[in-house]
Structure formats: structure tokens, C-alpha cells
Backbone as numpy.savetxt, mean C-alpha at the origin, in Angstrom:
# Nx Ny Nz CAx CAy CAz Cx Cy Cz
-4.48 -46.37 -4.92 -4.75 -45.09 -4.06 -3.52 -44.13 -4.29
-3.67 -43.25 -4.18 -2.37 -41.45 -4.68 -1.75 -40.84 -2.97
-0.58 -41.20 -3.15 -0.43 -40.49 -1.86 -1.49 -39.05 -1.07
-1.36 -38.37 -0.33 -1.43 -37.48 0.21 -1.17 -36.29 -0.59
0.08 -36.08 -0.67 1.12 -34.65 -1.12 0.73 -34.37 -2.82
0.31 -36.21 -3.58 -0.11 -35.98 -4.85 -1.23 -35.79 -4.90
-1.96 -35.74 -4.17 -3.66 -35.57 -4.34 -3.17 -33.56 -4.38
-2.91 -33.55 -3.86 -2.45 -32.03 -3.13 -2.32 -31.18 -4.19
-1.58 -31.91 -4.81 -0.94 -30.96 -6.13 -1.55 -30.84 -7.17
-2.52 -31.23 -7.38 -4.01 -30.69 -8.45 -4.15 -28.98 -7.95
-4.63 -29.34 -6.77 -4.69 -28.09 -6.02 -4.11 -26.80 -6.03
-3.26 -27.30 -5.71 -1.97 -26.00 -5.23 -1.41 -25.75 -6.77
-1.82 -26.99 -7.83 -0.46 -25.50 -8.80 -1.65 -25.09 -9.78
-2.99 -25.42 -9.88 -4.39 -24.99 -10.39 -4.67 -23.83 -10.48
-4.66 -22.60 -10.86 -5.14 -21.13 -10.02 -6.78 -21.83 -10.31
-7.30 -22.45 -12.05 -9.14 -22.54 -11.78 -9.34 -24.19 -10.96
-8.50 -24.62 -9.93 -8.92 -25.77 -9.41 -9.62 -25.47 -8.05
-11.01 -25.73 -7.30 -10.07 -25.41 -5.72 -10.27 -26.50 -5.34
-10.00 -26.65 -3.82 -9.95 -28.03 -3.37 -10.59 -28.08 -2.52
-11.47 -29.30 -1.68 -12.26 -29.75 -0.98 -12.82 -28.95 -0.12
-12.37 -27.96 1.00 -12.25 -26.52 1.46 -12.23 -25.56 0.61
-12.84 -25.96 -0.54 -13.07 -23.94 -1.06 -11.94 -22.77 -1.16
-10.81 -23.75 -1.30 -9.53 -23.04 -1.45 -9.32 -22.66 -2.04
-8.45 -21.38 -3.48 -7.32 -21.39 -4.53 -6.25 -21.33 -3.97
-5.28 -21.98 -4.08 -4.10 -22.42 -3.18 -3.56 -21.45 -3.82
-3.35 -20.89 -5.33 -2.41 -20.34 -5.75 -2.74 -18.24 -5.56
-3.93 -18.37 -5.24 -4.35 -17.19 -4.30 -3.86 -17.20 -3.43
-4.11 -17.62 -2.70 -3.42 -17.97 -0.85 -1.55 -17.73 -1.38
-0.88 -17.99 -2.12 0.20 -18.07 -2.36 0.70 -16.76 -2.67
-0.18 -16.12 -3.39 -0.06 -14.68 -4.05 -0.02 -13.59 -2.59
-0.91 -13.72 -2.36 -0.79 -13.27 -0.71 0.33 -13.37 0.03
0.94 -14.41 0.48 2.06 -14.46 0.80 3.18 -14.06 0.44
3.11 -14.08 -1.09 4.20 -12.99 -1.20 3.89 -11.13 -1.09
2.82 -10.55 -1.16 2.26 -9.83 -0.65 2.40 -9.22 1.39
2.73 -10.69 2.09 3.08 -10.90 3.40 4.02 -10.18 3.72
5.67 -10.56 2.76 6.40 -10.70 2.22 6.98 -9.07 1.94
6.19 -8.41 1.31 6.70 -7.31 0.60 6.81 -6.40 1.93
7.09 -5.60 1.69 7.87 -4.15 2.42 6.44 -3.73 2.70
6.63 -2.95 4.26 4.92 -1.95 4.70 5.01 -1.02 4.24
3.60 -1.12 3.60 3.02 0.61 2.95 1.56 0.60 3.96
2.06 2.06 3.92 0.73 2.86 5.65 0.03 3.45 4.08
-1.06 3.88 4.60 -2.15 4.73 4.27 -3.42 5.26 4.90
-3.23 6.68 5.02 -3.67 7.39 6.31 -4.84 8.68 5.55
-5.91 8.07 6.07 -7.10 9.51 5.53 -7.28 10.51 6.68
-7.47 11.81 6.39 -7.27 13.10 7.20 -8.25 13.89 7.32
-8.64 15.07 7.50 -9.70 15.50 7.76 -9.15 16.73 6.60
-8.04 17.39 6.20 -7.00 17.91 4.87 -6.58 17.71 4.29
-7.12 15.91 3.78 -5.89 14.80 2.72 -5.72 13.94 3.15
-4.43 13.27 2.90 -4.56 11.48 2.52 -2.63 11.42 2.84
-2.35 11.03 3.44 -0.49 10.52 3.25 -0.57 8.71 3.73
0.69 8.21 2.74 0.92 8.09 2.05 2.50 7.57 2.50
3.02 6.65 3.31 3.94 6.06 3.83 4.33 5.01 3.54
5.86 5.22 2.95 6.27 3.23 2.43 7.56 3.17 3.43
8.07 2.11 3.59 9.39 1.32 4.15 9.92 0.78 3.06
10.98 1.44 2.25 11.98 0.36 1.24 12.39 -0.14 1.08
12.57 -0.64 2.42 14.15 -1.42 3.32 15.28 -1.74 1.99
15.57 -1.02 2.23 17.10 -0.11 1.35 18.01 -1.87 2.53
18.30 -2.66 1.31 19.14 -3.83 1.25 20.95 -3.73 1.23
21.45 -2.84 0.18 22.86 -2.71 0.44 23.18 -0.79 0.58
24.18 -0.76 0.81 24.49 0.62 0.85 25.35 0.98 -0.12
24.94 0.05 -1.32 26.04 0.25 -3.24 24.47 -0.07 -4.17
23.10 0.28 -3.46 21.61 0.67 -3.53 21.49 1.76 -4.29
21.81 2.73 -5.58 20.68 3.73 -5.64 19.45 3.80 -5.03
19.27 5.06 -4.43 18.00 4.80 -3.33 16.96 5.23 -4.15
17.42 5.76 -5.08 16.63 6.64 -5.61 15.48 5.60 -6.89
16.12 4.35 -6.90 15.60 3.35 -8.16 14.55 2.65 -7.36
14.27 2.70 -5.99 13.73 1.76 -5.62 12.78 2.74 -5.01
11.17 2.54 -5.98 10.42 3.30 -6.34 8.65 2.41 -5.84
7.84 2.88 -4.49 6.97 2.19 -4.29 5.73 3.24 -3.85
5.95 4.64 -4.12 4.62 4.98 -4.60 4.81 5.58 -5.65
3.70 5.68 -6.49 3.69 6.12 -7.43 2.51 7.08 -7.79
2.67 8.69 -9.32 1.74 9.21 -9.24 0.87 8.63 -10.44
-0.74 8.23 -10.17 -1.33 7.52 -10.90 -2.27 8.92 -12.08
-2.36 10.30 -11.35 -3.19 11.30 -11.98 -2.93 12.41 -11.26
-3.19 13.51 -11.79 -3.46 14.75 -10.47 -3.79 14.26 -8.64
-5.04 13.65 -8.47 -5.54 13.90 -7.48 -5.66 12.18 -6.93
-4.48 11.64 -7.64 -4.85 9.42 -7.68 -3.20 8.89 -7.58
-2.90 8.57 -6.66 -1.52 8.23 -6.22 -1.92 6.39 -6.20
-0.99 6.02 -5.69 -0.70 4.42 -5.16 0.74 3.86 -4.59
0.54 3.45 -3.18 1.43 2.66 -3.09 1.64 0.80 -2.65
2.22 0.42 -2.88 2.62 -1.25 -3.60 3.35 -1.52 -2.28
2.78 -2.94 -2.31 3.87 -3.86 -1.63 3.76 -5.46 -1.78
4.77 -6.33 -2.34 4.96 -7.68 -3.08 5.77 -7.11 -3.81
5.28 -7.69 -5.26 6.26 -8.11 -6.07 6.16 -6.74 -6.94
7.16 -6.37 -7.06 7.47 -4.34 -7.75 6.76 -4.33 -9.20
7.88 -5.70 -9.89 6.70 -6.04 -11.47 5.92 -5.95 -11.54
4.98 -6.64 -10.46 3.69 -6.84 -11.29 2.76 -5.51 -10.58
3.28 -4.95 -9.17 2.50 -3.39 -9.25 2.75 -2.79 -10.11
4.16 -2.30 -10.98 4.16 -1.33 -12.23 3.25 -2.02 -13.61
2.68 -3.03 -13.43 2.30 -3.46 -14.76 0.97 -2.73 -14.15
0.18 -2.93 -12.76 -0.93 -2.52 -12.54 -1.01 -0.98 -12.44
-0.27 -0.84 -12.30 0.60 0.93 -12.31 -0.13 1.71 -13.37
0.55 0.98 -14.71 0.85 1.50 -15.96 -0.86 0.96 -16.62
-0.89 0.58 -15.95 -2.59 -0.26 -16.48 -3.42 1.07 -15.90
-3.34 1.35 -14.30 -4.28 1.96 -14.21 -4.18 4.07 -14.65
-2.75 4.19 -14.83 -2.36 5.48 -15.57 -3.27 5.28 -16.96
-3.15 4.18 -18.09 -3.60 4.33 -19.31 -5.53 4.58 -18.82
-6.25 3.90 -17.83 -7.81 3.77 -17.18 -7.92 5.20 -17.43
-6.89 6.20 -16.84 -7.35 7.05 -16.05 -6.65 8.01 -17.41
-5.85 7.95 -17.70 -6.05 9.04 -19.67 -7.26 8.09 -20.32
-7.51 7.72 -20.49 -8.79 7.36 -21.12 -10.02 8.08 -21.06
-9.93 7.66 -19.71 -11.37 8.70 -19.18 -11.16 10.27 -19.55
-10.02 10.63 -19.29 -9.82 11.98 -19.22 -10.21 12.47 -20.67
-9.65 11.47 -22.09 -10.07 11.67 -23.62 -11.14 11.83 -23.24
-11.96 10.57 -23.32 -13.85 10.04 -23.20 -14.46 10.96 -22.72
-14.37 11.54 -21.50 -15.14 12.16 -20.56 -15.00 13.95 -20.58
-13.26 13.41 -20.26 -13.00 15.14 -20.78 -13.35 15.07 -19.11
-12.89 14.53 -18.29 -12.91 14.47 -16.95 -12.23 13.58 -16.15
-11.69 14.32 -14.70 -10.63 13.26 -14.24 -11.86 11.72 -13.63
-10.79 10.93 -13.53 -11.47 9.71 -13.66 -12.32 9.60 -11.88
-12.81 9.10 -11.54 -13.63 8.88 -10.26 -12.55 7.69 -9.32
-12.00 8.00 -7.95 -11.33 6.99 -7.97 -11.90 5.65 -7.37
-12.74 5.47 -6.87 -14.07 4.18 -6.71 -13.90 3.59 -8.19
-14.02 4.11 -9.05 -14.35 3.75 -10.40 -12.76 3.00 -11.02
-11.71 4.10 -10.52 -10.32 2.95 -11.24 -10.56 1.95 -10.22
-10.72 2.24 -8.76 -9.94 1.20 -8.60 -10.77 -0.48 -8.54
-12.07 0.02 -8.31 -12.40 -1.31 -9.50 -12.41 -2.19 -10.81
-11.79 -1.11 -11.10 -11.72 -1.81 -12.81 -10.58 -2.09 -12.47
-9.31 -1.89 -11.97 -7.95 -2.39 -11.39 -8.27 -3.58 -10.57
-9.49 -4.02 -9.42 -10.01 -5.55 -8.94 -10.49 -6.38 -9.95
-11.09 -6.01 -11.14 -11.97 -6.30 -11.84 -11.31 -7.36 -12.90
-9.48 -6.62 -13.11 -8.26 -6.98 -14.19 -8.08 -7.87 -13.16
-7.74 -7.69 -11.56 -6.75 -8.52 -10.72 -7.62 -10.03 -10.48
-9.87 -9.65 -10.61 -10.44 -10.83 -10.59 -9.96 -12.26 -11.92
-10.35 -11.53 -12.83 -10.09 -12.31 -14.04 -8.83 -13.61 -14.28
-7.70 -12.96 -13.43 -6.35 -13.61 -13.06 -6.55 -14.67 -12.15
-7.61 -14.92 -11.48 -7.74 -15.93 -10.60 -8.79 -17.01 -11.30
-9.44 -16.72 -12.30 -10.43 -17.43 -12.70 -10.07 -17.91 -14.00
-8.96 -17.68 -14.86 -8.43 -18.83 -15.62 -7.08 -19.10 -16.31
-7.31 -20.25 -16.60 -5.92 -21.11 -16.36 -4.81 -20.56 -17.61
-3.83 -20.50 -17.54 -2.89 -19.90 -18.32 -1.97 -18.66 -18.26
-2.28 -18.39 -16.44 -2.11 -17.31 -16.33 -2.16 -17.55 -14.45
-1.26 -15.94 -13.69 -0.89 -16.30 -12.48 -1.91 -15.44 -11.63
-1.87 -15.32 -10.57 -2.30 -14.23 -9.71 -1.24 -13.18 -9.96
-1.69 -11.26 -10.01 -0.69 -10.45 -9.87 -0.25 -10.86 -8.04
1.26 -10.74 -7.80 1.47 -10.93 -6.12 1.85 -9.67 -5.67
0.73 -9.09 -5.70 1.49 -7.78 -4.81 -0.42 -7.06 -4.23
-0.24 -6.34 -4.03 -1.67 -5.70 -2.95 -0.83 -3.79 -3.67
-2.67 -3.03 -3.33 -1.81 -1.71 -4.11 -3.06 -0.89 -2.28
-2.76 0.21 -2.48 -3.51 0.87 -1.43 -3.58 2.58 -2.86
-4.52 2.14 -3.03 -5.04 3.48 -3.62 -5.45 4.42 -3.15
-5.18 5.90 -3.22 -5.51 7.09 -2.01 -5.79 7.98 -3.31
-6.96 9.20 -2.40 -6.83 9.84 -3.68 -8.55 11.00 -3.32
-9.10 11.73 -4.13 -9.88 12.17 -4.23 -11.02 12.84 -4.84
-11.93 12.44 -4.51 -12.93 12.36 -5.48 -14.36 12.92 -4.82
-15.01 14.24 -5.18 -16.69 14.92 -5.10 -15.77 15.68 -3.17
-14.93 16.36 -3.76 -14.24 16.75 -2.13 -13.82 15.94 -1.10
-13.50 14.27 -0.95 -13.08 13.93 -0.27 -12.45 12.82 -0.13
-11.68 12.65 0.44 -10.56 11.19 0.44 -10.99 9.64 0.26
-10.34 9.05 0.10 -10.78 7.60 -0.31 -9.38 7.22 -0.80
-9.37 5.78 0.34 -8.50 5.42 0.75 -8.49 4.19 0.10
-8.42 2.97 -0.92 -9.15 1.53 -1.38 -7.44 0.43 -1.03
-8.20 -0.65 -1.10 -7.13 -1.48 -0.40 -7.37 -2.69 -1.79
-6.63 -3.40 -2.20 -6.52 -4.11 -3.27 -5.83 -5.59 -2.11
-6.41 -6.75 -2.99 -4.90 -7.49 -2.70 -5.26 -8.74 -4.30
-4.09 -9.66 -4.07 -4.06 -10.57 -5.13 -5.81 -11.14 -5.82
-6.67 -11.37 -4.69 -7.99 -11.88 -5.66 -9.00 -10.86 -6.11
-8.84 -9.67 -6.46 -9.20 -8.41 -6.36 -10.79 -8.18 -6.11
-10.00 -8.37 -4.52 -11.12 -7.38 -3.03 -10.62 -6.34 -3.75
-11.53 -5.61 -2.64 -11.44 -4.26 -2.83 -12.51 -3.64 -1.41
-11.46 -3.16 -0.57 -11.89 -2.55 0.53 -11.64 -0.89 1.01
-12.27 -0.01 1.89 -12.42 1.16 1.89 -11.62 1.18 3.62
-11.06 2.16 3.49 -10.00 2.16 5.00 -10.00 3.44 5.60
-10.66 3.82 6.72 -9.69 5.34 7.55 -8.33 5.55 7.41
-7.48 3.75 7.53 -6.28 3.81 7.70 -5.74 2.36 7.64
-4.92 2.14 6.81 -4.82 0.80 7.05 -3.45 0.49 6.19
-2.57 -0.90 6.40 -1.69 -0.75 5.91 -1.42 -2.36 5.12
-0.80 -2.24 4.08 0.00 -3.97 3.34 1.11 -4.21 4.08
1.48 -5.03 3.70 2.90 -5.71 3.85 3.47 -6.31 5.00
4.18 -6.67 5.03 5.12 -7.59 5.86 4.79 -7.24 7.95
4.59 -5.90 7.41 4.52 -5.16 9.35 3.40 -4.88 9.50
2.10 -5.17 8.56 0.13 -4.85 9.08 -0.21 -5.45 10.08
0.42 -6.29 10.92 -0.25 -6.42 12.25 0.34 -4.88 13.40
0.94 -5.06 13.04 2.11 -3.93 14.17 1.06 -2.56 13.75
1.44 -1.89 12.45 0.57 -0.75 11.63 -0.92 -0.49 12.59
-1.85 -1.78 12.71 -2.81 -1.78 12.92 -2.83 -0.76 14.25
-2.28 -2.30 14.60 -1.97 -1.87 16.34 -2.05 -0.58 16.53
-1.19 0.09 16.27 -1.11 1.61 16.16 -2.20 2.59 16.26
-2.57 2.19 14.58 -4.08 2.97 14.24 -5.10 2.76 15.58
-5.35 1.47 15.81 -6.29 0.96 16.23 -6.26 2.15 17.65
-5.13 2.03 17.99 -5.22 2.82 19.32 -5.68 4.69 19.36
-4.15 4.77 17.83 -3.92 6.49 17.96 -4.80 6.90 17.05
-5.56 6.40 16.11 -6.65 7.28 14.58 -7.57 7.62 15.55
-8.09 9.12 14.78 -8.75 10.13 14.71 -9.37 10.94 13.94
-10.54 10.42 13.65 -11.18 11.00 12.24 -10.97 12.06 11.77
-10.60 13.20 13.25 -10.34 14.46 12.72 -9.08 15.09 12.53
-7.58 14.31 11.94 -6.61 14.40 12.58 -6.11 14.82 11.05
-4.90 15.95 11.13 -4.73 16.96 9.96 -3.54 15.56 9.34
-3.41 16.24 8.59 -1.89 15.38 8.17 -0.50 15.91 8.61
-0.79 16.90 9.19 0.24 17.45 10.23 0.32 16.37 11.58
-0.91 16.31 11.69 -1.03 14.57 12.78 -0.31 13.61 12.08
-1.28 13.29 10.87 -1.41 12.12 10.57 0.06 11.40 10.26
1.05 12.14 9.54 2.31 11.48 9.58 3.39 11.13 10.83
3.58 12.11 11.67 4.36 11.56 13.06 3.31 10.00 13.59
2.20 10.29 13.23 1.48 8.35 14.14 1.96 8.09 12.60
1.91 7.82 11.14 1.75 6.76 10.70 3.26 6.61 10.84
4.43 7.57 11.35 5.85 7.20 10.94 5.85 6.16 12.18
5.55 6.58 13.46 5.10 5.28 15.11 5.34 4.13 14.26
3.85 3.97 13.92 3.86 2.69 13.07 4.57 2.18 12.84
4.66 2.63 11.18 5.94 2.19 10.29 7.65 2.06 11.27
7.34 2.35 12.34 8.78 2.56 13.49 8.50 1.17 14.17
7.41 1.53 14.74 6.80 -0.26 15.12 6.85 -1.63 14.29
6.63 -1.33 12.97 6.34 -2.45 11.77 7.81 -2.93 11.27
8.87 -1.64 11.17 10.48 -2.31 11.24 10.85 -2.31 12.22
10.26 -2.31 13.52 11.18 -2.83 15.00 12.52 -1.69 14.82
11.95 -0.56 14.36 12.74 0.40 14.83 14.06 0.66 13.63
13.79 -0.24 12.30 15.37 -0.22 11.62 14.77 0.32 10.00
14.47 1.69 10.41 14.39 2.17 9.35 14.80 3.64 9.75
15.02 4.73 8.48 15.65 6.41 8.84 16.03 6.83 7.18
15.97 7.72 6.92 15.79 8.51 6.43 16.19 8.09 4.69
17.14 7.16 4.62 17.14 6.77 3.68 16.15 5.55 3.09
15.31 5.02 4.09 14.24 3.67 3.96 12.54 3.78 3.73
12.58 5.57 3.86 11.24 6.02 3.93 11.12 6.86 2.84
9.64 6.53 1.90 9.28 7.25 1.27 7.71 7.54 1.36
7.48 9.15 1.09 6.39 9.74 2.03 5.63 10.66 0.26
4.52 10.77 0.46 3.73 10.96 -0.53 2.41 11.84 0.31
1.63 12.59 0.11 0.56 13.63 0.50 0.05 14.01 -0.66
-1.82 13.88 -0.46 -2.54 14.53 -1.51 -3.01 15.10 -0.33
-3.10 17.13 -1.00 -4.01 17.81 -0.53 -5.58 17.75 -0.60
-6.69 17.78 0.15 -7.87 18.16 -0.59 -8.28 18.85 -0.78
-7.57 20.64 -0.59 -7.83 21.80 -0.94 -7.76 21.95 -1.88
-6.54 21.57 -2.65 -6.03 21.86 -4.15 -6.10 20.13 -4.47
-6.77 19.07 -4.20 -6.34 17.52 -4.49 -5.63 17.51 -5.78
-4.45 17.39 -5.39 -3.12 17.58 -6.09 -2.36 15.64 -4.98
-2.12 15.13 -5.70 -0.56 14.28 -4.55 0.76 14.70 -5.18
1.65 14.84 -3.95 2.53 15.55 -3.90 3.93 14.20 -2.97
4.72 13.95 -4.45 5.81 13.23 -3.77 6.69 13.88 -2.47
7.34 13.84 -1.75 7.88 14.47 -0.50 8.97 14.09 -0.74
10.28 14.89 -1.35 11.60 15.28 -1.38 12.10 14.75 -0.75
13.48 14.75 -0.66 13.96 13.37 0.25 14.47 14.47 1.38
14.44 16.03 1.34 15.40 16.35 2.90 13.19 16.82 3.10
12.68 17.02 2.26 11.29 17.16 3.80 11.06 15.58 4.42
11.38 14.54 3.22 11.44 13.53 4.67 12.14 13.61 5.61
13.66 14.11 5.42 14.88 13.79 6.24 13.55 14.52 7.58
13.58 15.86 7.56 13.22 16.93 8.39 12.00 15.98 9.27
10.95 15.35 8.71 9.68 14.87 9.28 10.39 13.72 10.18
11.25 12.66 9.70 11.51 11.14 10.38 13.23 11.61 11.28
13.77 13.00 11.15 14.51 14.14 12.52 13.92 14.10 13.31
12.86 15.06 13.07 11.70 15.13 14.16 11.03 13.93 14.76
10.55 13.21 13.78 10.14 12.12 14.91 10.85 11.69 15.52
11.78 11.02 15.35 13.09 9.92 16.12 13.12 11.07 17.26
13.42 12.88 17.14 14.24 12.81 18.52 13.25 12.95 19.14
11.32 13.06 19.03 10.34 13.21 20.16 10.09 11.74 20.22
10.84 10.52 19.31 10.34 8.99 19.85 11.43 9.25 20.73
12.14 9.60 20.74 14.22 8.83 21.39 13.78 10.18 23.37
13.14 10.98 23.48 12.62 12.03 24.39 11.75 11.16 25.07
10.28 10.35 24.95 9.48 9.99 25.18 9.76 9.08 25.80
11.22 7.87 25.32 11.65 6.82 25.97 12.39 7.23 27.01
13.26 8.39 26.85 13.73 8.51 28.04 12.76 8.95 29.26
11.91 9.84 29.46 11.40 10.34 30.33 10.05 8.77 30.70
10.30 7.82 29.77 9.71 7.07 30.35 10.31 6.11 31.00
11.54 5.55 31.18 12.93 5.36 32.04 12.93 5.70 32.77
13.11 7.19 33.28 13.58 7.72 34.41 11.98 7.79 35.29
10.58 7.77 34.62 9.66 7.46 35.61 9.94 6.14 36.38
């Protein structure tokens, strides 16, 4: 009789083999890669949508502009990633191609839900056939369709879920706790950004600054995504830190 760890090895290594308790270990390992990734936050608002990402700059020698975690897919769609950056770039390239194919074929912008499902269908196929591994990345897909903001979350299994506000990456539990307490459906972008920074601050245990935060906004009125400049990010982060420190000071005095 084979030892237990030898028996488990088959389920552990083969993407196409279920374990006796109905698990696909390679997909679960891919999810662990996402959990180790930097935190990305998405928030739907009354007048738009906000994406905020912790870039986790690990060395002062690193050119911060080379770390990209928020990607523009089309005029009205953007993606924030967590997990393996190379895998995320491959999915982003695929999303951009799908978006352009739709414009050429139908002379209109692709619907965000249609694009999200196409990406998830592709991710799901890599959990079903041997000789390939699942993508070790999760995406927040944000955009505007039919004058409505939409926010979708994908994971390595190809699951697609729509949220009002969500997060992926290592700080997800801390972010979701803040969102459960503070999120309101009638929030404006100007209110959502400070809440997103508060959530990211909680997720990183206060270890973020201007150089580690990347932000992008989709404005519902013109259905366009714009990534914020470092100067704009700096203004928001410094304003948040000033308010946060004053609140803490008041709390200690009380």
C-alpha cells in the first residue's frame, strides 16, 4: 500500500484529477498565489467607479513607474490585478484584443459583462485540460455599460462575481471589513476615494505612501477611464493621512 503523501501526489500535480473530496489542488494553489499578491480595491459609486492598488515597492532602487497594476482595456473599461503580474499581462492583452475585435466586427464598444465572461471562459479552460496550468492571478474588471457602472471579480478557476465594492490580494479581509461598515450605494467618487484609501491603509497596516499607491477612475458621465497622475495621487494620499492622523489624535485625547 502506498504511503498517504505518495497517493496525494497525483491529485497535487495533475490539473485534470479531482481529489476524493472533490478538490482541484492546482486551482487552489493558484488562488494562494493571488492571496500573496498586492491588494487591489474596486468601488462602485453613483457617478463613477474607483480602482486603487497597493504597488508594494520593495526597493528604493526600483523605478516605481515600472510597476503597473491598473491597466486600461478600452475607453470605458479598466482592470486591476493581483497575483502573478506576467499572467495578468497575458489576460490584459487578451482582453484588449477581444475589445478591438468587437469594435471592428460590430462598430461598437464591447459590453463589460461580455468581456468579463470571455476572459473567465478562457481561464476556466485551463482548469480542464492537461499540459497547462491555471492563471495565478485575479482581476477586478471595472467599466461602464448602458449608463451603469459595473464591477466584476474573477479568480483562477474562472468564477465571475459582480460586486458593489470588493478587493483581491493579501489584504482582502481587512478591506472587506471596512467596506461592510462604511460603503453606501449613493457614494460619489470624491467620497469613495478616501474610503478606499482607509481600507488600503488597514490592509497594509499603515505601510503605504504616495509611491506605493496607484489609482484610476471611471467617470459615468463620459464613460471614460483615466489613470491618476502621481501628483493627483499625492494630493489624495496626503489629505487622507492628515485627516487620519487628526482623527487618531482626537481619539487619544478623548
